[in-house]
N, C-alpha and C positions, 0 to 999 in steps of 0.2 A: 360617448355612451350610446347615443342614438344609432350610430352605424354599427357598433359592436352588437347591440341588442338586435338590430335588424338582421345582421348576419346569423346570429344564433337562432332566431325564429325561422329564417329561410332554411338553414341546415336541418333544423328539426322537421320542418315541413317536407324537405327532400328525403329525409331518413324514414319517415313514417310509412310510405308504401312498402319499402323493403322489409320493415319490421312486421307489417301486416302479412305480407307474403310468407314470411318465415314463421308465422303463427305466434309471435310474441304479443301482438295486438289482435284481438278479435275484430271483426268488421264493425261491431257496435263500439268497441273501445277506440278504434281508429276514427270513427265519426265523431266521438266525444272529444278526442285529442285534437282533431282538425278544428272543431268549433273553438276549443280553448286557444289553439295557436292563432286562429283568425282573430280572436279577441285580443291577443297579444299584438298582432299587426295593427289593429285599430288603436290600441293604447300607444304604440310607438308612433303612429301618425299624429295622434293628439299631442304626444310629447314633442314632436318636431314643430307643430304649430305653436305650442306654448313657448318653445325656445325662440322661434322666430318673433313672436310677440314680445317676449322679454328683451330681446336684443334691440327692439325698436323703442323701448321705454328709455326715459332719461335717467333712470336709477342706475347707479354705478356700483352695485353690490351683488354678491353671490346669492343672496337670499331669493332673488327672483328665479334663479335657475334651480335652486334647491326646491322651491315650491313646485316647479315643473316635474322634477324627479320624484317628489313625494306623491304627486297625483298619479304618476305611473305606478309607483309601488303600491299605493292604495288600490288601484285597479287590479293589479296582479294578485293582491291578497283579498279581493272581494269574496266574502263568505258565500254569497249566492253562486258566483261563478265556480268557486272551488267545490261546492256541494254538488254541482252538476258534472264535475270531472270524476266520473265513476270509472275507475280502471281497476279491474280485479286481479289480473295476472301480475304476480310479484315482479316479473321481469319488465313488464310494461310500466308498472308503478315506478320502478327504479329509473327507467329511461325518462319518464315525465319529471321525476324528481331532479334528475341531472339537468334537464332543460330549464326548469323553473329556478333551480339553485343558481345556475349560471346567469340567467337573466337578472334575478334579484341581486346577485353578487355584483354584477356590472353596474347596476343602478346604485347600490350601496357604496361602491368605490367612488363613484362620481359625487355622491352626497357627502361622503367623508372628505374628499378632496376640497369641497366647497365649504366645509365647516359645519355641515348639518348632522343630524342624528339619523342613524341607519334604521331601516325597517326590517321586520322579520321575513325570513324566507318562507314561502308557502310550504306547508307540509302535505305531501302527497302520500308518503309512506313512512312508517316508523322505522323501517329498516334503512340503515345508512347505505348510501350509494358508495361503491368502491371509488376511492380517490383517483385510481388510475383511469377509470371511465370518465370522470369529471375532467381530469387533466387532458385526456384524449379529445373530448368534446371542445375544451378550451383551445387546444392546438388547432383543431379544425376551423373554429370560428376565427381565430387570429390569422390563419392562412387564407381564409375565404376572400376572394376578390383580388388576390395578389398576382 
C-alpha cells in the first residue's frame, strides 16, 4: 500500500504542471493542489514510519498495521485540510477526486485485507468521476517504476 500510494502521489504531482498549463487548474488551484499533495507525501512518510515501528514490535497481529492505515486515512480525510482544498474548476475537481479516490481506495484495500473497517473517501466534488479516468490513473500507477 505504501509503494502504490507513493506512486499515485508522484504521478499526481507530475501531472499537475501539465494540467495547469492546459488551463484545467488555475495557478491558485495548482498551488492548493500542490500543498494537498505535499501533505499526502508527509502522510505516506508517517505511514512508512508506523509500518517500520509496527514490524519491530513483538505483537504478531494485523491490528498494528490496520492502526497505521487508519492514521493515514484519518489524515487524508482531515476536515481542516479538505476545507483548504478549494478547487473551483469542475475538471480540476474531477482530477483531484480521482487522485484522492485512488489513494483512499488503496488504503481501504489494505485495511480490508487485514480485517479492518474501511474509511470514507474524501469528497472533493459531488460529480462522479468517469470510471474510465480512474481506471486509466490506476493503470498508470500500477505501471509506474516498472
